[in-house]
C-alpha positions as CSV (number, residue, x, y, z in Angstrom):
1,M,71.3,52.2,123.5
2,A,71.2,55.9,123.1
3,P,68.1,57.2,122.6
4,P,66.5,57.7,119.5
5,H,66.7,61.4,117.3
6,K,63.7,62.9,117.3
7,L,62.6,64.7,114.4
8,L,59.6,66.9,114.0
9,F,57.5,68.3,110.5
10,V,55.5,71.2,111.1
11,C,53.5,73.0,109.1
12,L,50.2,75.1,109.3
13,G,47.7,72.6,109.9
14,N,49.2,69.5,110.0
15,I,46.9,68.0,107.5
16,C,49.0,67.7,103.9
17,R,52.6,69.1,104.1
18,S,53.9,67.6,107.5
19,P,52.3,64.1,107.9
20,S,53.6,63.5,104.1
21,A,56.9,64.5,105.6
22,E,56.6,62.7,108.4
23,N,55.7,59.7,107.0
24,I,57.7,60.1,104.2
25,M,60.3,59.8,106.5
26,N,59.2,57.0,108.6
27,H,59.4,55.0,105.1
28,L,62.7,55.9,104.4
29,V,63.9,55.5,108.2
30,A,62.4,51.9,108.1
31,Q,63.9,50.9,104.5
32,A,67.6,52.1,106.1
33,G,66.6,49.6,109.1
34,L,67.0,52.8,111.4
35,S,63.8,52.6,113.0
36,G,65.1,52.2,116.4
37,Q,67.3,55.3,116.2
38,I,64.9,57.9,114.7
39,R,62.0,58.7,115.7
40,C,59.5,61.0,113.7
41,D,56.6,63.2,114.0
42,S,54.4,66.0,112.9
43,A,52.4,68.9,114.2
44,G,50.4,72.4,113.2
45,T,51.1,75.4,114.3
46,S,46.8,75.9,114.3
47,G,44.5,74.1,115.6
48,Y,42.2,73.6,112.9
49,H,42.2,69.6,112.2
50,I,43.0,68.3,115.7
51,G,42.1,64.9,115.9
52,E,41.5,64.1,111.9
53,R,43.4,62.1,109.5
54,P,45.7,63.4,107.2
55,D,44.2,64.6,104.1
56,R,42.6,61.9,102.1
57,R,44.3,63.4,98.4
58,M,48.0,63.6,100.0
59,T,47.0,59.8,101.7
60,Q,46.0,58.8,98.3
61,A,49.4,59.9,96.1
62,A,51.4,58.3,99.5
63,N,49.3,55.0,99.1
64,A,50.6,55.0,95.7
65,Q,54.0,54.8,95.8
66,G,54.3,52.1,98.8
67,I,54.1,55.1,101.6
68,E,51.7,53.9,104.1
69,M,49.8,57.6,106.0
70,G,49.3,57.2,109.1
71,G,49.1,58.9,112.4
72,A,45.9,61.8,113.6
73,I,46.7,65.6,113.2
74,A,48.7,67.4,116.4
75,S,49.0,70.6,117.4
76,V,52.5,71.6,118.3
77,R,51.4,72.5,121.9
78,A,50.0,68.7,122.2
79,C,53.6,67.6,120.3
80,R,54.2,63.7,121.6
81,F,58.1,64.3,122.3
82,G,59.9,65.9,124.5
83,R,62.9,67.2,123.3
84,I,63.4,67.4,119.7
85,R,67.2,67.0,117.8
86,L,65.5,69.1,114.6
87,N,62.8,70.9,113.3
88,F,62.0,71.0,109.6
89,G,59.1,73.5,109.0
90,H,56.8,73.6,105.5
91,G,55.2,76.8,104.0
92,P,55.5,78.9,101.5
93,Q,58.4,81.2,102.8
């Protein structure tokens, strides 16, 4: 079996946008039956919130849509992936 495709979602603090994108994508990947083929992660470019849980308001909004918000905040430097296949940036520009 080929190694999974690795997707990384990045924003400033990794507390709202990127963990939401990661968990929404994980939800969609699982629905499509592709969990063994695609791995998602998220990270922030700053270290403001390392180790914290995703924002509670974002978690509540996701839960209302049937999406579980998991994971802890990480910085890009602490990213758990070796080689990233796709990187998605989230920001105002």
